[in-house]
C-alpha positions in Angstrom: 0.0 0.0 0.1 1.3 3.5 -0.9 2.2 5.4 2.3 0.7 8.8 3.2 2.4 12.1 2.2 5.3 12.2 4.8 4.6 15.2 7.1 8.3 15.7 7.4 8.3 17.3 3.9 6.5 20.3 5.3 8.4 21.0 8.5 10.3 24.3 8.4 13.8 24.1 8.7 14.0 20.3 7.4 17.5 19.2 6.9 17.6 15.9 4.8 20.8 13.8 5.2 23.7 14.7 3.0 23.2 11.3 1.2 19.5 12.0 0.5 20.5 15.4 -0.8 23.3 13.9 -3.1 20.9 11.3 -4.4 17.7 13.3 -5.0 19.2 16.6 -6.0 19.9 15.5 -9.7 16.2 14.0 -10.0 14.8 17.2 -8.6 16.7 19.2 -11.1 15.4 17.0 -14.1 11.8 17.5 -12.6 12.0 21.1 -12.5 13.6 21.3 -15.9 11.1 19.2 -17.6 8.1 21.1 -15.9 9.6 24.5 -17.1 10.2 23.3 -20.6 6.5 21.9 -20.8 5.1 25.3 -19.7 7.4 27.2 -22.0 6.4 25.1 -25.0 2.6 25.1 -24.4 0.2 26.4 -27.1 -2.7 27.4 -24.9 -6.1 26.5 -26.3 -8.8 29.4 -26.1 -12.1 27.7 -25.5 -13.9 31.1 -26.2 -14.9 31.5 -22.4 -13.2 32.7 -19.3 -11.1 30.1 -17.7 -10.3 30.4 -13.8 -7.5 28.0 -12.9 -7.2 27.1 -9.2 -3.8 25.5 -8.8 -1.0 25.1 -6.1 2.9 24.6 -6.0 3.1 21.4 -4.0 2.2 17.9 -4.7 -1.1 18.1 -2.7 -2.9 19.1 0.4 -3.2 22.8 -0.3 -7.0 23.0 -0.2 -7.7 23.4 -4.1 -10.9 21.4 -4.2 -12.8 23.4 -1.4 -11.8 26.6 -3.3 -12.9 25.2 -6.5 -16.2 24.3 -5.0 -16.8 27.7 -3.4 -16.0 29.6 -6.5 -18.4 27.4 -8.5 -21.1 28.2 -6.0 -20.6 31.8 -6.1 -20.4 31.9 -10.0 -23.5 29.9 -10.1 -25.4 32.2 -7.7 -24.2 35.2 -10.0 -25.9 33.4 -13.0 -22.5 32.7 -14.7 -23.0 29.0 -15.6 -19.7 27.6 -14.2 -18.6 24.2 -15.3 -15.7 22.5 -13.5 -12.7 20.9 -15.5 -10.5 18.4 -13.8 -8.0 15.6 -14.9 -9.9 13.1 -12.7 -7.1 11.7 -10.9 -7.7 8.0 -9.7 -10.4 7.4 -12.5 -10.2 5.1 -15.5 -11.9 7.3 -17.9 -9.9 9.6 -20.2 -12.7 11.8 -21.4 -13.6 14.2 -22.0 -16.8 13.1 -20.3 -19.3 15.0 -18.2 -19.7 13.4 -14.7 -23.0 11.7 -13.7 -23.3 11.0 -10.2 -26.0 8.3 -11.0 -23.9 6.5 -13.5 -20.4 7.2 -12.6 -18.3 5.9 -9.5 -15.0 7.2 -8.2 -13.1 4.2 -9.9 -14.7 5.8 -13.3 -14.0 9.5 -12.9 -12.1 10.0 -9.6 -13.3 10.8 -6.0 -13.0 14.6 -6.2 -15.0 15.1 -9.6 -17.7 13.0 -8.2 -17.8 15.1 -5.1 -17.8 18.3 -6.9 -20.6 17.2 -9.2 -23.1 18.2 -6.4 -22.0 21.7 -7.0 -21.9 22.3 -10.8 -21.3 20.4 -14.1 -18.1 18.6 -13.8 -16.0 17.5 -16.8 -13.2 15.0 -16.4 -10.3 15.1 -19.4 -6.8 13.9 -19.4 -6.5 16.3 -22.4 -7.3 19.6 -20.7 -7.8 21.5 -23.9 -10.2 19.0 -25.2 -12.1 19.1 -22.0 -12.3 23.0 -22.0 -13.7 22.7 -25.5 -16.4 20.2 -24.4 -17.5 22.2 -21.6 -17.7 25.4 -23.7 -19.7 23.6 -26.2 -22.1 22.3 -23.6 -22.9 25.8 -22.6 -20.3 26.6 -19.9 -20.2 30.5 -19.3 -17.0 30.3 -17.2 -14.7 27.1 -16.6 -13.1 26.7 -13.3 -10.2 24.5 -13.7 -9.4 22.3 -10.7 -5.5 22.1 -10.7 -3.6 23.0 -13.8 -1.2 25.7 -12.8 1.7 23.9 -14.3 -0.3 22.8 -17.3 -0.2 25.3 -20.4 -2.7 23.6 -22.8 -5.4 26.0 -21.9 -5.4 29.8 -22.0 -6.1 31.0 -18.6 -8.2 34.1 -17.9 -7.2 34.1 -14.1 -4.7 32.0 -12.4 -5.0 31.6 -8.5 -2.5 29.6 -6.5 -3.8 28.1 -3.3 -1.4 28.0 -0.4 -2.0 26.1 2.7 -1.7 28.7 5.6 -1.5 26.5 8.5 2.0 27.1 9.8 1.7 25.8 13.5 3.7 22.8 15.0 6.7 23.7 13.0 5.0 23.3 9.4 5.5 25.5 6.3 3.6 25.1 3.2 6.6 24.8 1.1 8.8 22.7 3.4 12.5 23.3 2.7 11.6 24.5 -0.9 12.9 21.6 -2.7 11.4 20.2 -5.8 10.1 16.6 -6.0 11.4 14.0 -5.3 13.7 15.9 -2.9 10.9 17.8 -1.5 7.1 18.6 -2.0 7.4 21.4 -4.6 6.0 20.8 -8.2 8.3 23.7 -9.4 10.7 26.2 -7.7 8.6 28.7 -5.6 9.7 31.7 -7.6 8.7 30.3 -10.9 5.3 29.4 -9.6 4.4 32.6 -8.0 5.4 34.5 -10.9 2.7 33.1 -13.1 0.0 33.7 -10.6 -2.5 36.5 -10.8 -3.4 36.1 -7.2 -2.8 34.0 -4.2 -5.3 32.4 -1.9 -4.2 31.8 1.7 -6.4 28.9 3.1 -6.3 28.8 6.9 -8.1 26.5 9.4 -11.1 27.8 11.1 -9.2 28.0 14.5 -6.1 29.8 13.4 -6.3 33.4 14.4 -4.3 35.0 11.5 -2.0 34.4 8.5 1.7 34.1 9.1 3.3 37.4 8.2 6.1 35.7 6.3 3.5 34.1 4.0 1.8 37.4 3.4 4.9 39.0 2.5 5.8 36.3 -0.3 3.2 37.7 -2.7 4.8 41.0 -3.5 2.3 43.3 -5.3 -0.1 40.3 -6.1 -3.4 40.2 -4.5 -3.9 37.9 -1.5 -7.1 36.5 -0.4 -7.6 34.9 2.8 -10.1 32.0 3.0 -11.1 29.6 5.9 -11.6 26.0 5.8 -14.7 25.4 8.1 -16.8 22.5 9.0 -20.0 22.3 6.9 -21.6 20.1 9.7 -20.8 19.2 13.2 -18.7 16.2 13.7 -20.7 13.0 14.6 -21.5 12.7 18.1 -19.9 10.2 20.4 -16.5 8.4 20.3 -15.2 8.3 16.6 -12.3 6.5 14.9 -11.2 8.5 11.9 -9.4 7.7 8.6 -8.5 9.8 5.6 -6.6 9.5 2.2 -6.1 13.1 1.4 -2.9 15.2 0.6 -2.3 16.0 4.3 -4.4 13.5 6.4 -2.8 14.8 9.7 -4.7 18.0 9.0 -8.0 16.3 9.0 -7.3 14.6 12.2 -6.4 18.0 13.7 -9.4 19.6 12.4 -11.8 17.0 13.8 -10.4 17.4 17.2 -10.6 21.4 16.8 -14.2 20.8 15.9 -14.9 19.0 19.3 -14.9 15.3 17.8 -14.3 12.6 20.3 -11.7 11.0 18.5 -10.3 7.9 19.8 -7.9 6.9 16.9 -7.0 7.9 13.4 -5.4 6.3 10.5 -3.7 8.3 7.8 -3.8 6.9 4.3 -2.2 7.9 1.0 -4.1 10.4 -1.1 -6.8 8.8 -3.2 -6.1 5.4 -1.5 -8.0 2.4 -2.6 -10.4 1.4 0.1 -10.6 -2.3 0.1 -12.8 -4.7 2.1 -9.9 -6.0 4.3 -8.7 -2.4 5.1 -12.2 -1.1 6.0 -12.9 -4.3 8.1 -9.7 -3.7 10.0 -10.7 -0.2 10.6 -13.9 -1.2 11.9 -12.5 -3.8 14.2 -10.2 -1.0 15.7 -13.2 1.4 16.0 -15.4 -1.4 17.5 -12.7 -2.3 20.2 -12.7 1.4 21.3 -16.6 1.6 21.4 -16.4 4.1 18.4 -18.0 4.8 15.1 -16.1 5.4 11.8 -15.7 9.1 10.4 -13.9 10.1 7.2 -13.7 12.9 4.8 -16.3 13.7 2.2 -13.7 12.9 -0.6 -13.0 9.5 1.1 -16.6 8.7 1.4 -17.1 8.7 -2.2 -14.7 6.0 -2.8 -16.3 3.8 -0.2 -17.9 0.4 -1.5 -21.7 0.9 -1.4 -22.1 -1.6 1.4 -20.0 0.7 3.8 -21.7 3.9 3.0 -24.1 3.3 5.9 -21.3 2.3 8.2 -19.0 5.4 7.9 -19.9 9.1 8.3 -18.6 11.7 6.0 -17.4 14.8 7.4 -17.8 17.8 5.0 -15.8 21.0 5.0 -16.1 24.2 2.9 -14.1 27.3 2.2 -15.2 30.7 3.3 -13.5 33.8 2.0 -13.0 36.5 4.6 -13.3 39.4 2.3 -16.4 38.7 -0.1 -16.0 42.1 -1.9 -12.2 41.5 -2.6 -13.0 38.2 -4.1 -16.0 39.7 -6.2 -13.7 42.5 -7.4 -10.9 40.1 -8.5 -13.5 37.8 -10.4 -14.9 40.9 -12.1 -11.6 42.2 -13.1 -10.2 39.2 -14.8 -13.2 36.9 -15.7 
């Protein structure tokens, strides 16, 4: 089984061993170089409607999906006919295909697309340009692209970079700044920020304020603060939690902060396959502690149907602190 994202990657001041630095530095240089060349050689396709790209600079766990969902809700409320475009990580279908929650499963289209389909029409496409064209042809008034800051195949009207603003317990959203596989970065920090039109700092509900060092990274670019908040109270009584998200330890921390009586927690790899033996083992551990099972909304979409009544999904949502600043940004670009 693939292990979860190593939390050590995101510790400020992390010092890998000299052997690790020597072994991984050349691979990181190759990765960064390949990413830069792919971006530079891209010929962006214009689908004829505005495209808002919600991306990040690390391998995962920044909180793109809650931001995408909130933007889609706001755009729909304004009558803008948003469609969401995503690669469909973890799904078998290459697309372009519109997600149908009554017909598709997470194995078909991926867990996040299935979850986001409750908010707006969602298109899964490995070929982002083809997906954008399909969405526009189907009547999209604006396309919200989930991920793709490092993808140059679609012309972007507005590029938003989501940064995990939780900096307590020694964590820093970019770790030591090293590019994968030496660290968590998809590309060097300066290169990624240079292509962004604005930055969204996503903070947990209980963190008083954003780190001043993070706020200073943006330079002259707009910075919007958003909060990741529970969309419902945690389930009552003792609970045993598990999550296969980018940073599973953050869900454990959020459940406790929300008042959940959490007796145990199992971190899983992002998009981990939830097999019958794995779930049975988690259920036994929960039963031994007299606890129910709770997981993220994203993980719940991957559960086999027989388990959906046995596990409670705990949803969260993003809330922007300055609604007018967000409205001004969207009006200016899109």
